[in-house]
N, C-alpha and C positions, 0 to 999 in steps of 0.2 A: 682322116684327116679329123681331129678334134674342133668343139664348135668351141668359139672363143668367145664367149656374148657378157661383154666388162658390162660393167654396174657402178651405181655409187654410193663410196662404202667410208666406215665408222674406224677403219683399220687402216695406219699409218701405214708409210714407205710404200704405196702405188706408184711414185714418183718416176722405178725402172719398173715396175711392174700389172697384169692388168687380171683381173681377178675373173676367172669365167669358170667354163661348166666345164666336169670333164663325165663320162658313164657311173662315176662312184660318187662325182660329186662338189664342192667347190674346186678347184683349181689354181695352181698361179703362176706366171707363164710371162715370159719375158717379155719386157718394154724393148731391147735394145741386146746388142749381146750382151754377150762377157766371155771372153776368154781366159779356154784352160789355164787354170791359176788363179782367178782374181775372185775377190771374193764378191759374190751377190750377196749376201748379206748377214746383220750379227744376230743369230739368236737373241734369245731376253726372254727376263721371267722370273718368279721367285727359286733363290733353291729349296725345294724342299726335301725333307727326311722322307726317307721310305713311307717311314711307321704312318706323317700320315695325307699320302694319294690316298684316295677315293679307289677303294674295292673292286668299286662294281660302275665303270665307266665306258659310258659307250657315244658313239657323235662328238656334239662339239662340247664334250665332258674331256675324250680323248684326247690330252691335250700332257701329255706328260714327261719326258723323255730323258731316261735313265746318264743320272752327267759321270756319278761316278758311284763305285758301290754300293754306295745308303744313299744315293740321294739323286736326285730329279729337279729335272725341271721343270717345272706351270707356266701354265700360259699367258703369254705377253701381253695378248690383246694387238698382237698384229700380226703382220704379214707372217711372220715365220710359224704364224699356229696350225695354218692351210696349204704347207706344206707334203703334197702327201710323195705317199713312198713306189714305189719303183724297184720292182729284180737290175735293171738297167736305166742305174740313174746316172746325170749330169752336173752332179755336184755332191756333196758329203763335209762330213764337216769338222771342222782342224780349234780343237784346242791347244788355244791359245795365253798369256797370262790376261789379256783384253778379254779375252772373252773366247763364246761360242761364234764361230765367224763359218757359214757356209761360202763354198767354194768351189765353182766349174773348174771336175775334175777331165773334161775335153767342151769344146769351144759348145756357144749358146748362140742362139741364132732369135729374133729378135720372130714369139710370136712357139716357141718352141716352150713347150713345160716344164717348170721344175720340179724336182721328183732329186729324191735322197733316198739312201736303203734304213730303211728302219730299223734293222735287225745289226746297224752297226756302232750301235751304244748299248747293245742290248745284253746282261751276264748273267748267272743266275736269274732269271724269273722265267715262270711259269704262264705268264704274258703271249699266248699266242693269234693270227689273226689269220684267216685267208684273202693269199691274196687276188686284184682282180685285177692287175699291171697289165696285161696283154701284149709285155712283149713274148715276146719267141723262147731268150728264155726265164719263164716263168716258172719261181721257185714255188708254184701254190698256196703256200704259208710261209708268213713272218713269222720270227721268235726270234733264239734268243742264237746271236753270234758260234758257236761252236758249235749247233747243226748248219753254217752254209757248208755249203762246199768250200775242202782247204783251197783251192786255187783262189777262190773269194777270200775267201781270210787275206790269202796273199797279195793281190790287187793292194785291197782296206791300211793292209798295217802299211805296205809302198808309197802307196799316198799317202802318207799321212791321215786318215780320217777315221781313226779308231779313236776313242777315250782312252787314259793313261789306266784303268782299274783293266782293260780289253789287254792293252798290250802284258801287264805287270802278269795278264794269266798267260796269257803263250806265251811268252817266255820262262812262268814257266808251272810245267807243266801239275807239279807237287801241290798245286795251288791245295791246300785242304779248305779252305771257306767253300770251294764251288764244287769237286767232286762229285759230293754224291750225289748235291743238283744240280750236277748236270746228264748224268749216269740215269735218272727220272724223266726229263727232260726230254734225252731222246727217248724215250718208253713214251711215254704223253698223248692227249688227242688232242687235234682242235675244237674249243668248246665257236 
């Protein structure tokens, strides 16, 4: 059972959430139920070209999410910055004209940790991280979408929880921008 330690926080949007601690550090927990398909929160933050994303980022500075081929979403200072990865997530990101929405992909009960799969937005990135989500299906590595099992890729595509740059790539296997990078990524080691 995960221990929830509620604290006062400068992070906005905590009416529906509680911030606590898990074995990986700070985490976000549901303070109410969310039904599958329901919007959990909106991801905010500045849109940043990849050339402006810090090359060395760790800990609290590691708050960048790929949203387009060459663009990332930077830290917002909100609850979206501290939602953890899971290889068995209960939410996913929907990229809509009104913004990036975190949507429940199954029912979530109060006290459940809110999680999403970081690999669902990465494409053409050499970034990798060891995973310690402790799920039965843990992949042990968080990395590029193309490194996911085909069944997981298809699940995320069917749920509509991948950005356009990944959908476009998956629909066109001859996408020359990524082909060479993908081959090298599959042989790269985790830092």
